[in-house]
C-alpha positions as CSV (number, residue, x, y, z in Angstrom):
1,M,80.9,89.6,90.6
2,A,81.5,92.9,92.0
3,K,81.7,96.6,90.7
4,V,85.2,97.9,91.3
5,I,86.9,101.2,90.8
6,V,90.6,101.0,90.4
7,G,93.0,103.9,90.9
8,M,95.0,104.1,87.8
9,S,98.4,106.2,88.0
10,G,99.2,105.5,84.5
11,G,101.8,102.8,85.4
12,V,102.0,99.2,84.8
13,D,100.8,98.0,88.4
14,S,97.4,99.7,88.4
15,A,97.1,99.0,84.6
16,V,97.6,95.0,85.5
17,A,95.2,95.5,88.7
18,A,92.4,96.7,86.4
19,Y,93.1,94.1,83.9
20,L,93.2,91.2,86.4
21,L,90.0,92.3,87.9
22,K,88.1,92.4,84.5
23,E,89.6,89.1,83.5
24,Q,87.9,87.8,86.7
25,G,84.6,89.0,85.5
26,H,84.1,92.0,87.8
27,E,82.7,95.3,86.5
28,V,85.7,97.7,86.6
29,V,85.8,101.4,86.1
30,G,89.3,103.3,85.9
31,V,89.9,106.3,87.7
32,T,92.8,108.7,87.9
33,L,93.1,111.3,90.9
34,R,94.6,114.5,89.2
35,T,96.6,115.6,92.3
36,W,99.4,117.5,91.1
37,V,100.5,119.8,88.0
38,A,103.9,121.5,87.9
39,S,104.3,125.1,86.7
40,D,105.1,124.0,83.1
41,G,102.0,121.8,83.0
42,S,103.7,118.5,83.8
43,E,101.6,115.8,85.7
44,G,102.7,114.3,88.8
45,R,103.9,110.7,88.5
46,C,100.7,109.4,90.2
47,C,98.7,111.0,87.7
48,E,99.8,110.6,84.2
49,I,96.3,110.9,82.7
50,D,97.2,110.0,79.1
51,D,98.9,106.7,79.7
52,A,95.9,105.7,82.1
53,R,93.3,106.6,79.5
54,A,95.4,104.5,76.9
55,V,95.5,101.6,79.3
56,S,91.7,101.8,80.1
57,Y,90.9,102.0,76.3
58,K,93.0,98.8,75.6
59,I,91.5,96.6,78.3
60,G,88.0,97.9,77.5
61,I,86.9,99.6,80.5
62,P,85.2,103.3,81.3
63,Y,87.7,105.9,82.5
64,Y,87.5,109.0,84.5
65,A,90.0,111.7,85.8
66,L,88.9,113.3,88.9
67,N,90.4,116.9,89.9
68,C,91.9,116.6,93.3
69,L,94.3,119.5,93.0
70,S,93.0,121.8,95.8
71,E,92.7,119.1,98.3
72,F,96.2,117.8,97.6
73,Q,97.5,121.2,98.0
74,E,96.1,121.6,101.2
75,K,96.3,118.1,102.7
76,V,99.7,116.9,101.3
77,I,101.7,119.8,99.8
78,K,101.2,122.2,102.6
79,P,102.0,119.9,105.5
80,F,105.0,118.5,103.4
81,T,106.6,122.0,103.0
82,E,105.7,123.2,106.6
83,D,107.3,119.9,108.0
84,Y,110.6,120.3,106.2
85,I,110.7,124.1,107.5
86,K,110.3,122.7,110.9
87,G,113.6,120.5,110.5
88,L,111.3,117.4,109.8
89,T,111.8,114.7,106.8
90,P,108.0,113.8,106.1
91,N,106.9,111.1,103.9
92,P,104.0,112.5,101.9
93,C,103.0,109.3,100.4
94,T,101.5,107.8,103.7
95,G,99.3,110.8,104.3
96,C,98.1,111.2,100.8
97,N,97.0,107.4,100.7
98,K,94.6,108.0,103.6
99,K,93.6,111.7,103.1
100,I,93.3,111.8,99.2
101,K,93.6,108.7,97.4
102,W,91.4,106.2,99.5
103,D,88.9,109.2,100.6
104,K,88.4,110.2,97.1
105,M,88.1,106.8,95.4
106,L,85.7,105.7,98.1
107,S,83.6,109.0,97.6
108,A,83.7,108.0,94.0
109,A,82.6,104.3,94.7
110,K,79.5,105.6,96.5
111,V,78.6,107.9,93.9
112,I,78.6,105.2,91.1
113,E,77.3,102.4,93.5
114,A,80.6,100.4,93.2
115,D,81.2,97.6,95.8
116,F,85.2,98.2,96.1
117,I,88.1,100.3,95.2
118,A,91.3,98.6,94.1
119,T,95.0,99.7,93.7
120,G,98.1,98.4,92.3
121,H,100.1,98.1,95.6
122,Y,102.2,95.1,96.5
123,A,100.6,94.3,99.6
124,R,97.7,91.9,101.1
125,I,94.7,93.1,103.0
126,I,93.4,90.3,105.4
127,K,90.7,90.0,108.1
128,L,92.2,88.7,111.3
129,Q,90.5,86.5,113.9
130,N,90.0,89.5,116.3
131,G,87.6,90.7,113.4
132,R,89.9,93.6,112.4
133,Y,91.2,94.2,108.8
134,T,95.0,94.7,108.5
135,V,97.7,94.9,105.8
136,Q,100.2,92.1,105.3
137,K,103.4,92.2,103.5
138,S,103.5,91.2,100.0
139,L,104.7,87.7,99.1
140,H,107.6,89.2,97.4
141,S,109.4,91.3,99.8
142,E,111.4,93.3,97.0
143,K,108.3,95.2,96.1
144,D,106.7,95.2,99.4
145,Q,104.6,98.4,100.0
146,S,102.8,97.6,103.1
147,Y,104.8,100.3,105.0
148,M,103.1,103.2,103.0
149,L,99.7,101.9,104.0
150,Y,99.9,101.9,107.6
151,G,97.5,105.0,108.0
152,L,94.6,103.4,106.4
153,S,91.5,103.1,108.6
154,Q,89.3,99.8,109.1
155,E,86.4,101.2,106.9
156,Q,88.8,102.0,104.0
157,L,90.5,98.5,104.4
158,K,87.3,96.6,104.3
159,K,86.4,98.2,100.9
160,T,89.8,97.7,99.2
161,L,91.2,95.0,96.8
162,M,94.7,94.5,95.9
163,P,95.0,92.0,93.1
164,L,98.8,92.1,93.0
165,S,99.1,90.7,96.4
166,K,100.9,87.6,95.2
167,L,102.8,88.6,92.3
168,S,106.3,89.8,91.8
169,K,107.1,92.9,89.6
170,K,108.4,90.5,86.8
171,D,105.1,88.6,86.9
172,V,103.2,91.8,86.5
173,R,105.4,92.9,83.5
174,E,104.8,89.7,81.8
175,I,101.2,89.8,82.3
176,A,101.1,93.5,80.7
177,K,103.1,92.3,77.7
178,K,100.9,89.5,77.0
179,A,97.9,91.4,77.4
180,G,99.4,94.0,75.1
181,I,99.2,96.9,77.7
182,P,100.9,99.9,76.4
183,V,102.9,100.6,79.6
184,A,104.3,97.2,80.1
185,E,107.7,98.4,79.8
186,K,107.3,101.8,81.4
187,A,109.8,102.5,84.2
188,D,108.9,102.7,87.7
189,S,109.0,106.0,89.4
190,Q,111.5,106.2,92.3
191,E,110.8,109.7,93.8
192,I,108.0,111.6,95.5
193,C,105.3,112.0,92.5
194,F,105.2,116.0,92.6
195,V,109.0,116.5,92.8
196,I,109.4,116.4,88.9
197,D,112.7,118.1,88.6
198,G,115.4,119.3,91.0
199,G,115.5,118.5,94.8
200,Y,113.0,118.8,97.7
201,A,114.8,122.0,98.8
202,D,114.1,123.8,95.4
203,F,110.6,122.4,95.6
204,I,110.0,123.7,99.1
205,K,111.4,127.3,98.2
206,E,109.0,127.4,95.3
207,N,105.8,126.3,97.2
208,A,106.3,127.1,101.0
209,E,103.7,129.6,102.4
210,G,105.7,130.4,105.5
211,E,109.1,131.8,106.0
212,I,112.2,129.8,105.1
213,Q,115.3,130.2,107.3
214,G,118.5,131.1,105.5
215,G,121.9,129.6,106.3
216,G,123.1,128.8,109.9
217,S,125.6,126.9,112.0
218,F,126.7,123.3,111.9
219,V,127.4,122.4,115.6
220,D,128.6,119.3,117.4
221,E,126.7,117.4,120.0
222,N,128.2,119.8,122.6
223,G,126.9,123.1,120.7
224,N,130.5,124.1,119.5
225,V,130.1,125.8,116.0
226,L,132.1,123.8,113.2
227,G,131.0,125.8,110.2
228,R,128.1,127.1,108.0
229,H,125.2,125.3,106.6
230,K,123.1,126.5,103.9
231,G,119.6,125.9,105.4
232,I,117.9,123.3,107.3
233,I,115.8,122.4,104.5
234,H,118.7,120.9,102.6
235,Y,119.6,118.2,105.2
236,T,118.1,115.0,107.1
237,V,119.1,113.0,109.8
238,G,121.7,110.5,108.5
239,Q,122.9,112.5,105.8
240,R,126.7,112.4,104.8
241,K,127.0,113.9,101.4
242,G,127.0,117.5,100.6
243,L,127.9,118.8,104.3
244,D,131.2,120.4,103.0
245,L,132.8,120.2,106.3
246,A,136.4,119.2,106.8
247,L,136.6,117.6,110.3
248,G,139.2,114.9,109.9
249,Y,136.4,112.2,110.3
250,P,133.4,111.3,108.3
251,A,130.6,113.6,109.7
252,Y,126.8,112.7,109.6
253,V,123.7,115.0,110.5
254,K,122.5,113.8,113.8
255,E,119.8,116.4,114.5
256,I,118.1,119.4,113.2
257,R,117.2,122.1,115.7
258,A,115.0,124.4,113.7
259,D,114.3,126.9,116.7
260,K,118.2,127.6,116.7
261,N,118.7,127.3,113.0
262,E,121.4,124.6,113.8
263,V,122.3,121.1,112.3
264,V,124.2,118.8,114.8
265,V,126.8,116.8,113.2
266,S,128.4,113.7,114.7
267,S,130.2,110.6,114.0
268,E,128.0,107.6,112.6
269,D,128.2,105.8,115.8
270,A,126.1,108.5,117.5
271,L,123.2,108.0,115.1
272,Y,122.2,104.7,116.7
273,T,119.6,104.7,119.4
274,D,117.7,102.1,121.2
275,R,114.5,104.1,121.8
276,I,112.2,106.5,119.9
277,F,108.8,108.0,120.6
278,V,106.0,108.2,117.7
279,R,103.0,110.3,117.6
280,D,99.6,110.4,115.5
281,V,99.5,106.5,115.8
282,N,97.2,104.5,114.1
283,F,96.4,101.0,115.4
284,M,95.4,98.7,112.7
285,G,95.7,95.1,113.4
286,I,95.0,95.5,117.1
287,E,92.9,97.9,119.2
288,P,94.7,100.9,120.8
289,L,96.8,100.2,123.7
290,N,95.8,101.0,127.1
291,T,97.9,102.2,130.0
292,G,100.2,99.5,131.1
293,E,99.9,97.4,128.1
294,R,102.7,96.5,125.8
295,I,103.4,94.2,122.9
296,N,106.5,92.7,121.2
297,C,106.8,93.4,117.5
298,K,109.1,94.2,114.8
299,V,109.2,98.0,113.9
300,K,110.2,99.5,110.6
301,I,111.5,103.0,110.7
302,R,111.9,103.7,107.0
303,Y,110.6,102.2,103.8
304,H,113.8,100.3,102.9
305,H,114.6,99.3,106.6
306,A,114.4,95.6,107.3
307,G,112.8,96.1,110.6
308,E,114.1,95.4,114.3
309,N,112.6,93.7,117.2
310,A,110.9,96.0,119.8
311,E,108.8,96.4,122.5
312,I,105.9,99.1,122.2
313,K,103.9,100.7,124.9
314,P,101.7,103.8,125.4
315,A,103.5,107.1,126.5
316,G,100.5,109.3,127.0
317,D,99.0,112.0,124.7
318,G,98.3,109.4,122.0
319,K,102.0,108.8,121.6
320,V,104.0,105.4,121.7
321,K,107.3,104.6,123.0
322,I,109.5,101.8,121.3
323,E,112.3,100.4,122.8
324,F,114.5,98.3,120.4
325,E,116.2,95.0,121.0
326,K,119.2,96.4,119.0
327,P,119.8,100.1,118.3
328,V,118.7,101.4,114.9
329,R,120.4,103.7,112.8
330,A,119.3,107.3,112.1
331,A,115.6,107.2,113.2
332,T,114.4,110.4,111.4
333,P,111.6,112.7,112.9
334,G,109.0,112.9,110.3
335,Q,109.3,109.4,109.0
336,A,106.9,106.7,109.9
337,A,107.6,103.9,112.3
338,V,105.3,100.8,111.3
339,F,104.9,97.9,113.8
340,Y,104.4,94.3,112.4
341,D,103.6,91.0,114.1
342,E,105.2,87.7,113.5
343,N,103.1,87.0,110.4
344,D,104.4,90.3,108.6
345,C,100.8,91.9,109.5
346,I,100.6,95.6,110.5
347,L,99.8,96.3,114.0
348,G,99.9,100.0,113.7
349,G,102.2,102.8,113.1
350,G,102.8,106.5,113.9
351,I,105.1,109.6,113.0
352,I,108.7,109.6,114.7
353,I,109.2,112.7,117.0
């Protein structure tokens, strides 16, 4: 049996992950990473310490809370706000997983001589025939969280357990109820953990270190001015609601031009594209592609995207070009594009340009 550190958010998923590992006979230690505290003292939804401590007490495991506030500010909050100011729509959870959660838990595991870390993610870690580790989609697609994990390294993957890989959310709640775990009925968090109240724009205004542009022009694809917007941080590609434009047809955000402080709007048809480029690529299930190599796969361009068949190939400077079999809607700069093989295993992923 192994010694395992379980990352505990205070929610039911991580609670059941810890419970199952203990039931299997492992020596389990619960750890919460304290990443965010709002101005009113509220904890982020990923670090609700009181609930995590109560769960640990109930299932009989030692528990510790680790302070990661400064690292989270520098590696997650700062890039998040800077990207929004640049007109991008970042997903902070993908960066937080690699740069904060896994790094800090593995460091803690080294200190207490634990063999593995574990999380309550709905995904599977497997070792492929080529010797590489990868993340495979959960058996229950409605809760699959593999997309959020594309950035993990080989070293991080081989030290990680995911006890919920074959379970549904219903299964997890039933296990929690039978075990008397106090958060069995706790609702899932739906938004980014550190945006407690209000919207992203309010959070960025309160936390940005750089200058935030004010209102600018809505323009069409030819640059013709159509109206005034209230600041680019309020918009994302594909957005329809909240534009307050009377054009005689449904208008959608097609592009954000931060350098000109312009928001380009169009009809919905113009949101579709059959090719994109990605940067900061992390290859997981395969070695990085060499010049001239190309592979066929399925690519998800956002968390709730079903994925589309595509061909990927190197595009120089660490970038990858993706050509889709069928056009995809609203590929959003700043979001992740994640590549899967025919067995739903992650080949890699990167940030849409």
